C-alpha positions as a printed Julia matrix, in Angstrom:
366×3 Matrix{Float64}:
  68.6    -37.67  161.26
  65.93   -35.54  162.93
  68.0    -34.76  166.05
  65.45   -36.05  168.54
  64.49   -39.08  170.63
  61.73   -41.51  169.77
  58.37   -40.06  170.8
  57.27   -43.06  172.87
  59.3    -46.07  173.98
  56.16   -47.82  175.36
  54.53   -47.46  171.94
  57.59   -49.0   170.31
  57.46   -51.91  172.76
  53.73   -52.33  172.13
  54.36   -52.37  168.37
  57.08   -54.99  168.75
  55.08   -57.38  170.92
  51.73   -57.09  169.17
  53.49   -57.45  165.81
  55.38   -60.52  166.99
  52.28   -62.17  168.43
  50.32   -61.22  165.33
  52.85   -62.88  163.03
  52.84   -66.03  165.18
  49.04   -66.2   165.17
  49.05   -65.57  161.43
  51.69   -68.13  160.46
  51.33   -71.0   162.95
  47.66   -71.84  162.16
  48.63   -72.18  158.49
  50.95   -75.07  159.33
  48.43   -76.67  161.7
  45.68   -76.36  159.08
  47.93   -77.87  156.42
  48.82   -80.93  158.49
  45.23   -81.34  159.69
  43.68   -81.21  156.24
  46.35   -83.43  154.67
  45.83   -86.11  157.32
  42.06   -85.93  156.83
  42.45   -86.28  153.05
  44.43   -89.48  153.54
  42.3    -91.07  156.28
  40.71   -94.39  155.24
  38.07   -96.63  156.8
  38.86  -100.34  157.33
  36.81  -101.14  154.21
  39.07   -98.91  152.09
  36.69   -95.97  151.72
  37.61   -92.41  152.64
  36.68   -91.34  156.16
  36.13   -87.79  154.93
  34.76   -88.35  151.45
  33.22   -84.89  151.31
  35.93   -82.28  150.72
  33.91   -79.71  152.68
  34.38   -81.75  155.86
  38.09   -81.01  155.71
  37.44   -77.33  154.99
  35.05   -76.88  157.91
  37.58   -78.51  160.23
  40.16   -75.77  159.6
  37.83   -72.75  159.65
  38.98   -71.9   163.23
  42.48   -71.61  161.77
  41.21   -69.03  159.29
  39.8    -67.01  162.18
  43.09   -67.21  164.05
  44.9    -65.95  160.96
  42.42   -63.09  160.67
  43.01   -62.14  164.31
  46.79   -62.4   163.91
  46.74   -60.28  160.77
  44.58   -57.66  162.49
  47.0    -57.52  165.42
  49.91   -56.98  163.06
  48.09   -54.15  161.25
  47.27   -52.49  164.58
  50.95   -52.66  165.52
  51.91   -51.13  162.18
  49.48   -48.23  162.69
  50.92   -47.58  166.18
  54.45   -47.68  164.75
  53.51   -45.28  161.96
  51.95   -42.83  164.43
  55.01   -43.03  166.69
  57.39   -42.34  163.8
  55.33   -39.44  162.4
  55.1    -37.72  165.8
  58.83   -38.26  166.34
  59.7    -36.7   162.98
  57.44   -33.71  163.57
  58.93   -33.03  166.99
  62.5    -32.85  165.71
  64.41   -30.72  163.24
  66.18   -32.13  160.24
  69.96   -32.17  160.56
  71.78   -30.74  157.59
  74.23   -32.94  155.75
  77.36   -33.47  157.82
  80.82   -33.8   156.42
  82.12   -37.34  156.56
  85.46   -38.78  155.6
  86.5    -42.26  154.62
  89.92   -43.67  153.84
  90.86   -43.6   150.18
  90.36   -46.85  148.31
  93.48   -48.75  147.37
  93.95   -48.91  143.62
  93.95   -52.45  142.31
  95.45   -53.36  138.98
  92.96   -54.21  136.23
  95.19   -57.1   135.31
  95.48   -60.38  137.15
  97.74   -59.98  140.16
 100.08   -62.57  141.58
  98.29   -65.51  143.21
  94.87   -64.39  142.02
  92.55   -66.96  140.4
  90.6    -66.19  137.25
  87.35   -66.4   139.21
  88.53   -63.77  141.68
  89.63   -61.61  138.76
  86.16   -61.85  137.22
  84.53   -60.95  140.54
  86.37   -57.62  140.36
  84.87   -56.99  136.92
  81.07   -57.01  137.38
  80.18   -56.26  133.76
  82.34   -59.04  132.35
  81.14   -61.42  135.09
  77.51   -60.67  134.21
  78.13   -61.27  130.5
  79.93   -64.59  131.03
  77.33   -65.79  133.58
  74.5    -64.96  131.16
  76.22   -66.86  128.36
  76.7    -69.9   130.62
  73.04   -69.86  131.68
  71.85   -69.52  128.07
  74.0    -72.44  126.95
  72.64   -74.63  129.74
  69.07   -73.61  128.97
  69.4    -74.14  125.22
  70.97   -77.59  125.64
  68.09   -78.73  127.87
  65.07   -76.95  126.38
  65.56   -76.84  122.59
  65.68   -80.65  122.08
  62.42   -81.12  123.97
  60.73   -78.54  121.73
  62.05   -79.91  118.45
  61.49   -83.62  119.05
  57.72   -84.15  118.96
  58.01   -87.67  120.36
  58.91   -86.02  123.68
  55.33   -84.75  123.92
  53.02   -87.58  125.05
  49.61   -87.46  123.43
  46.39   -89.36  124.03
  44.28   -90.1   120.99
  41.0    -89.33  122.78
  42.12   -85.87  123.9
  40.76   -83.2   121.56
  41.03   -79.38  121.53
  38.4    -77.37  123.35
  35.34   -76.28  121.41
  35.06   -72.51  120.85
  32.57   -72.14  123.72
  34.72   -74.23  126.06
  37.74   -72.12  125.12
  35.79   -68.98  126.04
  34.69   -70.61  129.29
  38.3    -71.42  130.11
  39.19   -67.74  129.73
  36.39   -66.87  132.17
  37.77   -69.48  134.58
  41.15   -67.73  134.38
  39.64   -64.24  134.6
  37.76   -65.03  137.81
  40.86   -66.52  139.46
  39.39   -70.0   139.93
  42.88   -71.49  139.62
  43.79   -69.69  142.85
  41.6    -72.08  144.87
  41.14   -75.13  142.62
  43.82   -77.37  141.19
  43.54   -79.46  138.03
  46.19   -82.03  138.83
  45.28   -85.34  140.46
  48.44   -86.91  141.82
  48.97   -90.7   141.62
  48.17   -91.28  145.29
  45.52   -93.66  146.52
  43.77   -90.95  148.53
  43.54   -88.61  145.53
  42.38   -91.26  143.07
  39.68   -92.37  145.52
  38.5    -88.8   146.02
  38.72   -87.32  142.52
  39.14   -90.13  140.01
  41.88   -91.3   137.67
  45.2    -89.55  138.19
  46.34   -86.91  135.7
  48.24   -87.82  132.53
  50.7    -85.5   130.81
  48.93   -85.98  127.49
  45.72   -84.46  128.84
  47.24   -81.0   128.89
  48.8    -80.74  125.43
  46.17   -78.2   124.32
  46.16   -76.15  127.54
  47.77   -72.74  127.14
  48.52   -71.89  129.88
  48.36   -74.92  132.16
  45.93   -74.58  135.05
  47.41   -77.21  137.35
  47.25   -74.87  140.35
  49.12   -75.2   143.61
  46.42   -74.66  146.24
  43.25   -76.5   147.2
  41.02   -74.18  149.14
  38.38   -76.02  147.11
  38.5    -79.52  145.58
  40.43   -80.52  142.47
  38.36   -80.03  139.31
  40.24   -82.14  136.76
  37.47   -84.8   136.69
  34.49   -82.58  137.46
  33.09   -82.86  133.92
  29.78   -84.75  133.92
  29.81   -85.16  137.69
  27.06   -82.59  138.2
  24.24   -81.27  136.03
  24.37   -77.96  134.19
  21.74   -76.64  136.59
  23.92   -77.6   139.58
  26.81   -75.57  138.2
  24.59   -72.54  137.59
  23.18   -72.67  141.13
  26.64   -73.28  142.57
  28.11   -70.2   140.91
  25.12   -68.05  141.87
  24.99   -69.23  145.49
  27.62   -71.84  146.46
  26.0    -72.53  149.83
  22.76   -73.6   148.11
  24.47   -76.63  146.59
  27.35   -77.17  149.03
  26.37   -76.46  152.61
  29.27   -74.99  154.54
  31.15   -73.84  151.43
  33.41   -70.8   151.88
  33.42   -70.05  148.16
  32.16   -66.56  147.26
  29.2    -66.12  144.9
  29.78   -65.22  141.25
  26.33   -63.89  140.46
  27.52   -61.55  137.72
  28.43   -64.58  135.61
  24.78   -65.64  135.65
  23.55   -62.16  134.77
  26.18   -60.74  132.39
  26.1    -61.0   128.62
  29.08   -62.83  127.18
  31.28   -61.04  124.66
  32.4    -63.7   122.17
  33.65   -61.4   119.44
  37.3    -62.43  119.85
  36.86   -66.19  119.73
  38.24   -66.61  116.2
  41.32   -64.55  117.02
  41.84   -66.69  120.13
  41.61   -69.88  118.09
  44.11   -68.54  115.55
  46.49   -67.78  118.41
  46.05   -71.31  119.74
  46.93   -72.66  116.3
  50.25   -70.82  116.54
  50.81   -72.56  119.88
  50.22   -75.98  118.35
  46.49   -76.57  118.82
  45.19   -78.25  115.63
  42.14   -76.11  114.84
  41.25   -76.28  111.16
  40.29   -73.26  109.07
  36.75   -74.63  108.88
  36.5    -74.87  112.67
  37.7    -71.3   113.06
  35.33   -70.01  110.39
  32.34   -71.77  111.98
  33.29   -70.92  115.58
  30.33   -68.64  116.24
  27.83   -71.13  114.87
  29.44   -73.86  116.99
  29.19   -71.69  120.11
  25.55   -70.87  119.46
  24.65   -74.54  119.06
  26.47   -75.67  122.21
  25.12   -72.73  124.24
  21.57   -73.5   123.11
  21.99   -77.12  124.21
  23.14   -76.01  127.67
  20.18   -73.63  127.94
  17.84   -76.51  127.11
  19.56   -78.66  129.74
  18.95   -75.94  132.32
  15.23   -76.09  131.59
  15.25   -79.6   133.07
  15.29   -77.86  136.45
  11.69   -76.69  137.13
  12.88   -73.96  139.48
  15.18   -72.54  136.82
  12.46   -72.7   134.16
  10.0    -70.87  136.41
  12.35   -68.09  137.54
  13.87   -67.65  134.07
  10.5    -67.31  132.36
   9.37   -64.85  135.03
  12.53   -62.8   134.45
  11.93   -62.81  130.7
   8.25   -61.84  131.09
   9.11   -59.0   133.47
  11.67   -57.6   131.02
   9.2    -57.74  128.13
   6.4    -56.08  130.1
   8.67   -53.26  131.26
  10.49   -52.69  128.0
  13.84   -53.73  129.44
  16.68   -55.43  127.58
  16.78   -59.16  128.17
  19.81   -61.38  127.61
  18.97   -64.95  126.67
  20.61   -67.46  128.99
  22.5    -68.98  126.06
  24.31   -65.66  125.61
  25.41   -65.24  129.22
  28.88   -65.85  130.62
  27.78   -68.67  132.91
  26.91   -70.87  129.92
  30.47   -70.7   128.58
  31.88   -71.5   132.02
  29.5    -74.47  132.36
  30.64   -75.74  128.96
  34.27   -75.63  130.11
  33.63   -77.26  133.49
  31.57   -80.04  131.91
  34.44   -80.79  129.54
  37.1    -81.22  132.22
  38.35   -84.79  132.43
  35.81   -86.22  129.99
  38.4    -87.0   127.3
  39.85   -89.67  129.57
  37.81   -92.72  130.45
  39.03   -94.85  133.36
  39.11   -98.04  131.33
  41.21   -96.31  128.68
  43.76   -94.64  130.9
  46.52   -97.07  129.97
  46.21   -96.26  126.28
  48.85   -93.56  126.29
  50.23   -93.13  122.82
  53.2    -91.11  121.67
  52.49   -89.93  118.15
  55.1    -88.66  115.7
  53.4    -86.18  113.42
């Protein structure tokens, strides 16, 4: 195209080999880490307890694999930069060739009708528009036959009597959980395996998620599953964990979310969110929607009071408030900060299901 030879064959070879090695170093440790962590999750002592009961033990074991992936990725990027330089120099050293005349044999005309010996499928393959239309119709029929009955027959949706919709503050906290991408590292789906039940608690039931829009099951566990985290730790623990994960979980690779602890929470849309949830089948009453802000204030105040149980929090919080007052700065009460809504949501997770009641799965026809 540019009527010239490649600027540097050695550079091209370097790009090939460093890129190949980089991809290997990037991909292979992922498989090794996956097998290593999975085997550690499922390792039991003779007495039936987990050998690695602390999830962080399995994370720390695969940190060298993260470093290998970082090195492999860096090698690949270096190779790409070398390739880009080689191509740019090659292009600049040549001169663009004008369009050249090219000839190809004329296409043989084929009848639009079905020819002798031709199947109907082959005929349709020659007619892309008609094929697309018929394929779409077939897919829609198959989808409608399978999906519509499950939506119309309410008995297909298993419910658990103890599972209730989120409170307004918990609903807001769930949105913060989604906004910050927590589902990218934490699942909310305990599978019915002995190792998972021992580590996290009772396995997940379909009826637990009837009010979740969207579902937050997740597909990756860089951190532990959170389906049963509600009530496991104090409100103060969650605040400290989000502000500085290493302060509560030594060796954690989770980043800090300090802005959640400092930022004021905008709750102006909560009623609109609840009305949307009603359209999706969540049974919020008109009274609950009308009193949403009062409900949030009450629950947020309770969490703030719970935080005061930690002397260190009480001391630092009062100092922060005093400093703001003395310097004429705006001060956001803890109850009005984003972290409180997130704590409310996390403390709710899994608490609707009690272990002794897990067999009481009821299908209700409403």
